[in-house]
DRENDO-1510 file (C-alpha; in Angstrom, 1 decimal, always signed):
<recs>
REC; n; res; u; v; w
REC; 1; UNK; +10.0; -98.6; +118.2 .
REC; 2; UNK; +9.2; -97.0; +121.6 .
REC; 3; UNK; +8.0; -100.4; +122.8 .
REC; 4; UNK; +11.2; -102.1; +121.7 .
REC; 5; UNK; +13.3; -99.4; +123.3 .
REC; 6; UNK; +11.4; -99.7; +126.6 .
REC; 7; UNK; +11.9; -103.5; +126.5 .
REC; 8; UNK; +15.6; -103.0; +125.9 .
REC; 9; UNK; +15.9; -100.5; +128.7 .
REC; 10; UNK; +14.1; -102.9; +131.1 .
REC; 11; UNK; +16.4; -105.8; +130.1 .
REC; 12; UNK; +19.4; -103.6; +130.7 .
REC; 13; UNK; +18.1; -102.4; +134.0 .
REC; 14; UNK; +17.2; -105.9; +135.3 .
REC; 15; UNK; +20.5; -107.2; +134.1 .
REC; 16; UNK; +22.4; -104.5; +136.0 .
REC; 17; UNK; +20.2; -104.9; +139.1 .
REC; 18; UNK; +20.8; -108.7; +139.2 .
REC; 19; UNK; +24.5; -108.3; +138.7 .
REC; 20; UNK; +24.5; -106.0; +141.7 .
REC; 21; UNK; +22.4; -108.3; +143.8 .
REC; 22; UNK; +24.5; -111.4; +142.9 .
REC; 23; UNK; +27.6; -109.4; +143.9 .
REC; 24; UNK; +29.7; -110.3; +140.9 .
REC; 25; UNK; +30.9; -106.8; +140.4 .
REC; 26; UNK; +31.4; -103.5; +142.1 .
REC; 27; UNK; +28.8; -102.8; +144.7 .
REC; 28; UNK; +29.8; -99.5; +146.3 .
REC; 29; UNK; +28.5; -96.5; +144.4 .
REC; 30; UNK; +30.9; -94.4; +142.3 .
REC; 31; UNK; +31.4; -90.7; +142.5 .
REC; 32; UNK; +32.9; -88.3; +139.9 .
REC; 33; UNK; +33.6; -85.7; +142.6 .
REC; 34; UNK; +35.4; -88.3; +144.8 .
REC; 35; UNK; +38.0; -85.7; +146.1 .
REC; 36; UNK; +35.1; -83.8; +147.8 .
REC; 37; UNK; +33.4; -87.0; +149.0 .
REC; 38; UNK; +36.4; -88.8; +150.5 .
REC; 39; UNK; +34.9; -89.6; +153.9 .
REC; 40; UNK; +32.5; -92.1; +152.4 .
REC; 41; UNK; +35.4; -94.4; +151.6 .
REC; 42; UNK; +38.3; -93.2; +153.8 .
REC; 43; UNK; +37.8; -92.5; +157.5 .
REC; 44; UNK; +41.3; -91.0; +157.8 .
REC; 45; UNK; +39.9; -87.9; +155.9 .
REC; 46; UNK; +37.9; -87.0; +159.0 .
REC; 47; UNK; +38.9; -83.6; +160.4 .
REC; 48; UNK; +41.2; -82.8; +157.5 .
REC; 49; UNK; +39.4; -79.4; +157.1 .
REC; 50; UNK; +40.5; -78.6; +160.7 .
REC; 51; UNK; +36.9; -77.5; +161.4 .
REC; 52; UNK; +33.4; -78.9; +161.2 .
REC; 53; UNK; +32.5; -79.7; +157.6 .
REC; 54; UNK; +29.1; -80.9; +156.2 .
REC; 55; UNK; +29.0; -82.2; +152.6 .
REC; 56; UNK; +25.9; -83.3; +150.7 .
REC; 57; UNK; +26.1; -85.0; +147.3 .
REC; 58; UNK; +23.4; -86.4; +145.0 .
REC; 59; UNK; +24.1; -88.5; +141.9 .
REC; 60; UNK; +21.7; -89.5; +139.1 .
REC; 61; UNK; +23.5; -92.1; +137.0 .
REC; 62; UNK; +22.6; -93.3; +133.4 .
REC; 63; UNK; +19.7; -91.0; +132.7 .
REC; 64; UNK; +17.2; -92.7; +130.5 .
REC; 65; UNK; +17.7; -96.2; +131.8 .
REC; 66; UNK; +14.9; -97.7; +133.8 .
REC; 67; UNK; +16.0; -98.7; +137.3 .
REC; 68; UNK; +19.2; -96.6; +137.0 .
REC; 69; UNK; +21.5; -96.0; +140.0 .
REC; 70; UNK; +20.6; -93.1; +142.3 .
REC; 71; UNK; +22.8; -92.2; +145.2 .
REC; 72; UNK; +22.7; -89.5; +148.0 .
REC; 73; UNK; +25.3; -89.0; +150.6 .
REC; 74; UNK; +25.7; -87.0; +153.8 .
REC; 75; UNK; +29.1; -86.6; +155.4 .
REC; 76; UNK; +29.9; -84.7; +158.6 .
REC; 77; UNK; +33.3; -84.6; +160.2 .
REC; 78; UNK; +35.4; -82.5; +162.6 .
REC; 79; UNK; +38.6; -82.6; +164.7 .
REC; 80; UNK; +38.3; -82.7; +168.4 .
REC; 81; UNK; +39.8; -79.9; +170.5 .
REC; 82; UNK; +43.1; -81.8; +171.1 .
REC; 83; UNK; +43.5; -81.9; +167.2 .
REC; 84; UNK; +45.0; -85.5; +167.4 .
REC; 85; UNK; +41.6; -87.2; +167.1 .
REC; 86; UNK; +38.8; -86.5; +164.6 .
REC; 87; UNK; +35.3; -87.9; +164.3 .
REC; 88; UNK; +33.0; -88.3; +161.4 .
REC; 89; UNK; +29.6; -89.6; +160.4 .
REC; 90; UNK; +28.4; -90.5; +156.9 .
REC; 91; UNK; +25.2; -91.9; +155.3 .
REC; 92; UNK; +25.2; -93.3; +151.8 .
REC; 93; UNK; +21.8; -94.1; +150.3 .
REC; 94; UNK; +22.1; -96.1; +147.1 .
REC; 95; UNK; +19.4; -97.6; +144.9 .
REC; 96; UNK; +19.8; -99.7; +141.8 .
REC; 97; UNK; +16.6; -101.1; +140.4 .
REC; 98; UNK; +15.0; -103.3; +143.1 .
REC; 99; UNK; +18.2; -103.2; +145.2 .
REC; 100; UNK; +18.3; -100.6; +148.0 .
REC; 101; UNK; +21.3; -100.2; +150.3 .
REC; 102; UNK; +21.8; -97.6; +153.0 .
REC; 103; UNK; +25.2; -97.4; +154.8 .
REC; 104; UNK; +25.3; -95.6; +158.2 .
REC; 105; UNK; +28.8; -95.4; +159.3 .
REC; 106; UNK; +30.8; -93.6; +162.1 .
REC; 107; UNK; +34.5; -92.6; +161.5 .
REC; 108; UNK; +37.4; -92.3; +163.9 .
REC; 109; UNK; +40.8; -90.8; +162.8 .
REC; 110; UNK; +44.0; -90.6; +164.8 .
REC; 111; UNK; +46.2; -87.9; +163.3 .
REC; 112; UNK; +49.8; -86.9; +163.9 .
REC; 113; UNK; +52.2; -84.4; +162.3 .
REC; 114; UNK; +54.7; -85.9; +159.9 .
REC; 115; UNK; +56.6; -82.6; +159.4 .
REC; 116; UNK; +55.7; -78.9; +159.5 .
REC; 117; UNK; +53.9; -79.2; +156.2 .
REC; 118; UNK; +52.0; -82.6; +156.3 .
REC; 119; UNK; +50.0; -84.9; +158.5 .
REC; 120; UNK; +49.1; -88.6; +158.5 .
REC; 121; UNK; +45.9; -90.1; +159.8 .
REC; 122; UNK; +44.9; -93.7; +160.5 .
REC; 123; UNK; +41.2; -94.2; +160.4 .
REC; 124; UNK; +38.5; -96.7; +161.5 .
REC; 125; UNK; +35.1; -96.9; +160.0 .
REC; 126; UNK; +32.3; -98.9; +161.6 .
REC; 127; UNK; +28.5; -99.1; +161.3 .
REC; 128; UNK; +25.6; -100.8; +159.5 .
REC; 129; UNK; +24.4; -101.4; +156.0 .
REC; 130; UNK; +20.7; -101.7; +155.6 .
REC; 131; UNK; +20.2; -104.0; +152.6 .
REC; 132; UNK; +16.9; -104.7; +150.8 .
REC; 133; UNK; +16.1; -106.3; +147.4 .
REC; 134; UNK; +12.5; -106.0; +146.3 .
REC; 135; UNK; +12.6; -108.7; +143.6 .
REC; 136; UNK; +8.9; -109.5; +144.0 .
REC; 137; UNK; +8.1; -106.0; +143.0 .
REC; 138; UNK; +9.4; -106.6; +139.5 .
REC; 139; UNK; +7.0; -107.5; +136.8 .
REC; 140; UNK; +8.4; -110.4; +134.8 .
REC; 141; UNK; +7.0; -112.2; +131.8 .
REC; 142; UNK; +6.8; -115.6; +133.6 .
REC; 143; UNK; +4.6; -115.4; +136.7 .
REC; 144; UNK; +6.0; -118.7; +138.0 .
REC; 145; UNK; +9.6; -117.5; +137.9 .
REC; 146; UNK; +10.8; -118.1; +141.5 .
REC; 147; UNK; +13.6; -115.6; +141.0 .
REC; 148; UNK; +11.1; -112.8; +141.3 .
REC; 149; UNK; +8.9; -114.3; +144.1 .
REC; 150; UNK; +11.2; -113.7; +147.0 .
REC; 151; UNK; +12.3; -110.4; +148.5 .
REC; 152; UNK; +15.4; -109.9; +150.5 .
REC; 153; UNK; +13.8; -108.0; +153.4 .
REC; 154; UNK; +15.7; -105.3; +155.1 .
REC; 155; UNK; +18.5; -106.7; +157.1 .
REC; 156; UNK; +21.1; -104.8; +159.2 .
REC; 157; UNK; +24.6; -105.9; +158.2 .
REC; 158; UNK; +27.4; -104.7; +160.6 .
REC; 159; UNK; +30.7; -103.8; +159.0 .
REC; 160; UNK; +34.0; -102.0; +159.6 .
REC; 161; UNK; +37.1; -100.9; +157.7 .
REC; 162; UNK; +40.5; -99.3; +157.9 .
REC; 163; UNK; +42.3; -96.5; +156.1 .
REC; 164; UNK; +45.3; -94.2; +156.0 .
REC; 165; UNK; +45.3; -90.7; +154.7 .
REC; 166; UNK; +48.3; -88.4; +154.2 .
REC; 167; UNK; +47.9; -84.7; +153.3 .
REC; 168; UNK; +49.4; -81.3; +153.2 .
REC; 169; UNK; +48.1; -78.0; +151.8 .
REC; 170; UNK; +48.9; -79.1; +148.2 .
REC; 171; UNK; +49.0; -82.9; +148.3 .
REC; 172; UNK; +46.9; -85.8; +149.4 .
REC; 173; UNK; +47.2; -89.6; +149.2 .
REC; 174; UNK; +44.8; -92.2; +150.7 .
REC; 175; UNK; +44.4; -95.9; +150.8 .
REC; 176; UNK; +41.3; -97.7; +152.3 .
REC; 177; UNK; +39.0; -100.6; +152.5 .
REC; 178; UNK; +35.8; -99.3; +154.1 .
REC; 179; UNK; +34.0; -102.7; +154.4 .
REC; 180; UNK; +36.0; -105.8; +155.5 .
REC; 181; UNK; +33.2; -108.1; +156.4 .
REC; 182; UNK; +31.7; -110.0; +153.4 .
REC; 183; UNK; +28.1; -110.2; +154.6 .
REC; 184; UNK; +25.6; -112.7; +153.2 .
REC; 185; UNK; +23.0; -110.9; +151.0 .
REC; 186; UNK; +21.0; -114.0; +150.1 .
REC; 187; UNK; +17.3; -114.4; +150.4 .
REC; 188; UNK; +16.3; -117.0; +152.9 .
REC; 189; UNK; +15.9; -120.5; +151.4 .
REC; 190; UNK; +16.5; -119.2; +147.9 .
REC; 191; UNK; +18.7; -121.0; +145.4 .
REC; 192; UNK; +18.7; -118.1; +142.9 .
REC; 193; UNK; +19.1; -114.9; +145.0 .
REC; 194; UNK; +22.5; -115.6; +146.3 .
REC; 195; UNK; +25.3; -113.2; +147.0 .
REC; 196; UNK; +27.7; -111.6; +149.4 .
REC; 197; UNK; +29.2; -108.1; +150.0 .
REC; 198; UNK; +32.6; -107.8; +148.5 .
REC; 199; UNK; +35.6; -106.0; +149.9 .
REC; 200; UNK; +36.5; -102.8; +148.0 .
REC; 201; UNK; +40.0; -101.3; +148.0 .
REC; 202; UNK; +40.5; -97.6; +147.2 .
REC; 203; UNK; +43.6; -95.6; +146.3 .
REC; 204; UNK; +43.3; -91.8; +145.8 .
REC; 205; UNK; +45.8; -89.1; +145.3 .
REC; 206; UNK; +46.3; -85.6; +144.0 .
REC; 207; UNK; +48.5; -82.5; +143.9 .
REC; 208; UNK; +48.1; -78.8; +143.2 .
REC; 209; UNK; +50.5; -76.8; +141.1 .
REC; 210; UNK; +50.8; -73.1; +140.6 .
REC; 211; UNK; +50.9; -72.2; +136.8 .
REC; 212; UNK; +50.1; -68.5; +137.0 .
REC; 213; UNK; +49.5; -66.0; +139.9 .
REC; 214; UNK; +45.7; -66.6; +139.6 .
REC; 215; UNK; +45.8; -70.1; +138.1 .
REC; 216; UNK; +46.4; -73.5; +139.6 .
REC; 217; UNK; +46.4; -77.0; +138.1 .
REC; 218; UNK; +45.1; -80.0; +140.1 .
REC; 219; UNK; +45.4; -83.5; +138.7 .
REC; 220; UNK; +43.9; -86.3; +140.8 .
REC; 221; UNK; +43.4; -90.1; +140.5 .
REC; 222; UNK; +41.2; -92.7; +142.1 .
REC; 223; UNK; +41.7; -96.4; +141.7 .
REC; 224; UNK; +39.1; -98.9; +142.9 .
REC; 225; UNK; +39.5; -102.7; +143.0 .
REC; 226; UNK; +37.0; -105.4; +144.0 .
REC; 227; UNK; +37.4; -109.2; +143.3 .
REC; 228; UNK; +35.5; -110.3; +140.3 .
REC; 229; UNK; +35.5; -106.9; +138.5 .
REC; 230; UNK; +38.0; -105.0; +136.4 .
REC; 231; UNK; +40.0; -102.3; +138.2 .
REC; 232; UNK; +38.3; -98.9; +138.0 .
REC; 233; UNK; +40.5; -95.9; +137.3 .
REC; 234; UNK; +39.3; -92.2; +137.4 .
REC; 235; UNK; +41.8; -89.6; +136.0 .
REC; 236; UNK; +40.7; -86.0; +136.7 .
REC; 237; UNK; +42.2; -82.6; +136.0 .
REC; 238; UNK; +41.0; -79.2; +137.2 .
REC; 239; UNK; +42.1; -75.7; +136.6 .
REC; 240; UNK; +41.5; -73.3; +139.5 .
REC; 241; UNK; +40.9; -69.7; +138.7 .
REC; 242; UNK; +41.6; -67.3; +141.6 .
REC; 243; UNK; +40.8; -70.0; +144.1 .
REC; 244; UNK; +37.1; -69.5; +143.3 .
REC; 245; UNK; +36.1; -71.2; +140.1 .
REC; 246; UNK; +37.1; -74.8; +139.2 .
REC; 247; UNK; +36.8; -76.1; +135.6 .
REC; 248; UNK; +37.9; -79.6; +134.8 .
REC; 249; UNK; +37.4; -82.9; +133.0 .
REC; 250; UNK; +37.8; -86.5; +133.8 .
REC; 251; UNK; +38.1; -89.9; +132.2 .
REC; 252; UNK; +36.9; -93.1; +133.8 .
REC; 253; UNK; +38.7; -96.0; +132.1 .
REC; 254; UNK; +36.5; -97.7; +129.5 .
REC; 255; UNK; +33.3; -96.3; +131.1 .
REC; 256; UNK; +32.8; -92.5; +130.9 .
REC; 257; UNK; +34.3; -89.1; +130.3 .
REC; 258; UNK; +32.9; -85.7; +131.3 .
REC; 259; UNK; +33.3; -82.2; +132.8 .
REC; 260; UNK; +33.3; -80.8; +136.3 .
REC; 261; UNK; +32.5; -77.3; +137.6 .
REC; 262; UNK; +32.9; -76.0; +141.2 .
REC; 263; UNK; +32.4; -72.5; +142.6 .
REC; 264; UNK; +33.7; -71.3; +146.0 .
REC; 265; UNK; +30.9; -68.9; +147.0 .
REC; 266; UNK; +32.7; -67.9; +150.1 .
REC; 267; UNK; +35.6; -69.3; +152.2 .
REC; 268; UNK; +33.0; -71.5; +153.8 .
REC; 269; UNK; +30.5; -72.5; +151.1 .
REC; 270; UNK; +31.2; -74.4; +147.9 .
REC; 271; UNK; +28.9; -75.8; +145.1 .
REC; 272; UNK; +30.0; -78.5; +142.6 .
REC; 273; UNK; +28.5; -80.1; +139.5 .
REC; 274; UNK; +29.7; -82.9; +137.2 .
REC; 275; UNK; +28.4; -84.5; +134.0 .
REC; 276; UNK; +29.4; -88.0; +132.9 .
REC; 277; UNK; +29.1; -88.9; +129.2 .
REC; 278; UNK; +28.9; -92.7; +128.9 .
REC; 279; UNK; +31.3; -94.2; +126.4 .
REC; 280; UNK; +30.5; -97.9; +127.1 .
REC; 281; UNK; +27.7; -99.8; +125.3 .
REC; 282; UNK; +25.2; -98.2; +127.7 .
REC; 283; UNK; +25.4; -94.9; +125.8 .
REC; 284; UNK; +22.7; -96.4; +123.5 .
REC; 285; UNK; +20.2; -96.1; +126.3 .
REC; 286; UNK; +21.7; -93.4; +128.6 .
REC; 287; UNK; +22.1; -89.7; +128.1 .
REC; 288; UNK; +24.8; -89.6; +130.8 .
REC; 289; UNK; +25.0; -89.0; +134.6 .
REC; 290; UNK; +24.7; -85.9; +136.7 .
REC; 291; UNK; +26.2; -85.2; +140.2 .
REC; 292; UNK; +25.5; -82.2; +142.4 .
REC; 293; UNK; +27.6; -81.3; +145.6 .
REC; 294; UNK; +27.3; -78.7; +148.3 .
REC; 295; UNK; +29.9; -78.3; +151.1 .
REC; 296; UNK; +30.0; -76.0; +154.1 .
REC; 297; UNK; +32.7; -75.3; +156.6 .
REC; 298; UNK; +31.5; -74.0; +159.9 .
REC; 299; UNK; +33.6; -71.2; +161.4 .
REC; 300; UNK; +32.6; -70.6; +165.0 .
REC; 301; UNK; +35.3; -67.9; +165.6 .
REC; 302; UNK; +34.4; -64.9; +163.5 .
REC; 303; UNK; +38.0; -63.6; +163.4 .
REC; 304; UNK; +39.4; -66.9; +162.2 .
REC; 305; UNK; +41.0; -66.9; +158.7 .
REC; 306; UNK; +40.3; -69.9; +156.5 .
REC; 307; UNK; +42.8; -70.9; +154.0 .
REC; 308; UNK; +41.7; -72.2; +150.6 .
REC; 309; UNK; +40.7; -75.9; +150.5 .
REC; 310; UNK; +41.7; -77.9; +147.4 .
REC; 311; UNK; +40.3; -81.3; +148.4 .
</recs>
C-alpha cells in the first residue's frame, strides 16, 4: 500500500509540475494572507504604510505531496520624503517539483490624495524572473523518454506590469497585472518542453466595520484570472479583537478552506499564520497547506504615533 501511495503521489506531483511548465494554468504562486502580501502583485501598494515596511512570508502547500509547491517572499517598501512617490522591492522564490522560478522586482508608485480620507496610487513593477526546469533530474520509468532528458537552464526573463491601488484607513481596492510580457519558457530545440509565461490579472478589495467597541469585522476578496485557467476567487473574513488579535476563515472557490490567525505584538511587529484544508481531489494525498508571515514597520521617530494597520 505504501508503494502504491508513493507512486500515486509521484504521478500527481509530476502532473502538476508539467502543467506548470507547459503554462496551461496559473503560474504565479497563491497566498492565503494576500492582504498582507499585496506588494508581490500590486506595486501601487508601495508606501501605503507611510513608513518603511518589511514583510516575510513562507508557504508550504499540499503537505504530503511529493514535489509540492514551496514559496518564500520578501517585500520592502516605503514612501519617499515628498510622500507623492513610494518605492518598493520584492523577491518571490517559488518551487514546484522540478520547476524553480525566482522573481526579483522593483516597484514605483505615484500617489495622490483623492479626498481627506483616501488616496490613489498608480504603480509600475519591473524586474527579472529567473526560470529553471530541471526535467533531467526526474527519474522516469523510461530512460529513453526525451521529455526528461533536457533541462531548461536558468534564463533571466525581463518583465514589467502596471497597477492601481486605492485605500483609506478602513477600505482598500486594487487592480493589477504584474507581468505583461509572455516570455518563452521552452527548452532549446525541444518539441515537448514548450510553454510561455501567462498574464495574470488580480482584483483585491476589503473593508473594516466596527461591530463592538473592541471588535471589528474585516471581509476581503481576491480574484485572479489567467487565460486557460478557471477564475480563482478567495473570500476571507476576519474578526479583530482590540486591534491586536485577528481570527478568521477563508474559502477558495472549489479548492480549499481554512483558518487564519494574526497577532499584533506591538504597533510595529505582526505575526500571521494560516492553514488551508484542501477540498479538491488532492485531499486524498495532501494534509493541507501552511503559511507563516512576519511584518515589521520601522519607526525612526521615537515620538511618532502609529495608527492600527488593517491591511
